[in-house]
N, C-alpha and C positions, 0 to 999 in steps of 0.2 A: 481396435474400434474402427468402424467404417462409417462414412456419411452417406445417407441416401437422399440428400436434399435435391440433387439434380437428376433430371429424368434419365440421363445416360447411365449413371451409377445404378439407379433403381431398375432399369431395364436389364442391365447385366446381372444384377443380383437375382431378379426374378427368373431369368433363364437358368442360372446356376442352380437355384433352389428346385426348379421343376425337374432338372436332370438328376439332381441328387435324390429327390423323392422317387423318381422312376427307378433309379438304380437300386436303392435300398429295399424297395417293394419286391424285388426279385429274390430277396434273401429270406431265410427263415425268420419269422417274427421274433423268435427268442434271441436272435443274434443281430438284429438290425441296430445300427449305430444311431446315436442322437447327436445332432450338431447344434451347438449353442453359439450364437454370434451376438456380440454387443454392438448395437448400431445406435446412431442418433439421427434424428430428423425432426424438422419443425412441421412436417406435413403428416396428414393421416395416410397410413400405408394400407393398401389392400393386399392381403396375403395371397401368394400365387397358388396355394394348394391347401386343401383341408387338413393336410398333415403338418402344416406350418402354423404355429401359434405365435402371438405377439404379446409380450408383457411390457407394460408401459411404466416407466419410473420417471417421476418429475424431479429433476435434479437442479434446475436453474437457481433455486433459492437455497440450496444446501450450504454453500460456502458463504460465510458472513465475515464481516470485519473482525469479529471476535476470534474467528478461526485463524485468520492471517496474522493477527497480533500474537496469538498463542504460538503459532509456528515460528514467528520472528523471535519471540522471547527464547524459545528453546534452541534456535539456531545460533544465538549470540552467546559465546562462552563468557565466563567471568572476566571483567576488565577493570583496571584501576581508574575508574571514572566515577563522577558523582552520579547520584540516582537520577537527577534531571537530565544529564547528558545521556545516560543509558536509555532513558525513556525516549529521548529524541531519536537515538540510533535505532531502537526497536521499532518505533513508528516509521522510520525511514525504510527499514528493511520490509516492513509489512506493506507499505504503500508502493514500493518498487516491485517486490516479488509477487505480491497478490496471491494467486492460487499455486504458483510454481514452487514446490518444496525444494527442488534441486537448486533453483536460483537463490532461495532463502538461505540454504546451506552454504552456497558460494559466497554470498554477501556476509554471512555470519562469521566467516574466518578471514575476511578481507580486512585491510587496514581501515581504521575509522574514517580517515579522510576519503578513502575510496567508497565507503558506504554513503557518505554525505555528498560526494561528487562522483556518481557511479557511471558516467557516460562511457568511458573507455572499457570498463568491466562489462557493461551491457553489450557493447559492440562486439567484443570478443565472444561473449556468450552466444550472440546471434549467429556469428560465423560458425561456431561449433555446431549449432543446430541446423546449419545449412540455409539460413535465412539471408536474403539480400534485400536491397531497396525495392525489388520487384515482387517480393513475397506478399501475397494478399493477407489481409486481416480476416481470418475466418476460423471457425471452430475446427473445420476439417484439417487445417494446417497446424492446429495447436497454438495459433497466435492470438486467439481470443478465448475468453471464458467468462463465466458469470461470477460476480462477487456482490453480495447484497442484492441479488436478482437483477443486477445491472451488467450489461455486456461490456467488458473491459478489454482493451488491446494490451498485449504483452509489452512490458517495458523495453525488452530487448529489441522488439520490432520497431518501436518508436525510435530507439537509438540508431538502429541501422538505417532507418529512413530519414534521419536528421530532424525528427520532430522534437527538438530539444525543449521547446516551450511547454509541451505537454508533460515531459518528464519533470521540468522545474515546478510545474503545478502540483505534481504528486509529492515532491520533496517539500514544497512550501506547506502543503496540507499536513504533512507529518509533523513539521516543526510547530505550526500554528496550534495543532491539537494539544501539544504539550506546553508550549511556552506562554500562550495567552492566558490560560488558567493559572499557570505558575506565577506570572507577573502580577495577576490580580490578587492572588494569595499573599505574595510578598508585599504588595501595596498596603493591604489591610494591616499586616504586621508592622510595616514601616511607619504607618500613621501613628500608631501608639508610641513609637520611639520619638518621633519628631514633633509631636503635639505641643510640648512645652515651648518650642522655639517659634511656632507659628502664631500662637496667641489667637487674636480675633481677625487674622488675615482673611479668612473666608467666612461668608455667611452660610448658615446651615451646617449640617453635620460634616465633619471632615471625612467620614467614611464614604461620602459621595464624590469627593474630589479625585479626579483622574490624575494619574502619575504625570501626565504632560502638563497639568496645571500646578501640581504640587512642587515639581522640581524648580522652576524659576522662582517661585515664592520662597522656597527654602534657601536658594542661593543668596537671597537678599537679607538673610538673618545671620546671626552669629553662631549658627550651628557648627559643630566640628566638621572639618574638611572630609573626614571619613564618611559622614552621613551625606554630605553633598555629593561626594563621588558615587556613593551607592545609589542615590536617587537618580543621578545622571545615567548610570549604567542600566537601571531598570527602564528609564524612559527610552534609551537607545534600543533596547531589546524590543520593547513594545512598538516603537516607531518602525523598526525594521520589518517586523512581521506584519504590521498594519499596512505597510506599503508593498507587501507581497515579495519581500526579499527573504533570503534564507541566510542563516549564520554559518560561517565556516567553523571548522573544528577548533581553531585557536580562540575564536570568540565564544564558542560554547564552553570551553574549558574555564573561561573566566567567570562563568555564571555561578559556580560554587562560591565565589567570593562575594556574591550579591546577597546571599542568604542572611536573614536577620535573626 
């Protein structure tokens, strides 16, 4: 695949195409070769010869988040972890690998803590690809591509350039997508369990009470310590994600104990 977005590349391609057309026209029509080249360009291209045709394929919206999640799911083999931890790991692979199937495969066989903290792995991957801190973010270099019709920079390039905050944002997004809905579901289940201990502590339906309000109220009751501990764990998970922190593997493995 070649890029024709800059004038120098396009001028070189036009000269080659004109020479190729001139050469093959000297041959018997029954034996003339056909040359097919896959190019990409954001500009309208004027073909250099009547013998050259252009077929346009719009591909920027082809890869979606559903695709990268499916790719991540198939990249991760079976592991002895809870379903919620697996979901976090799968979303982490998807948000880091994006369109890169090779990187997804690399992450899929890595240790779980490497997937959740992939900076070193990504730097090594960038070096293998020949990328440095000076490599530009461009489609021509393979360091950018589209996901959900949005141009994204390859995670390995972010790593080699030291743009750790942008990587952390992707990892946080992966955990938030799983853990915020999970905490909300556990909260609703948990309310049914602790309702007898709360009595008339809150006005209005308990289903509307956030875990951050529920936990200190439960601590002041004679509820079993196991329920108080569970409430505190749910609150800590919710607060960590709400403050844009990510959970380490040891913290994620404790999540299975929070289920009601």
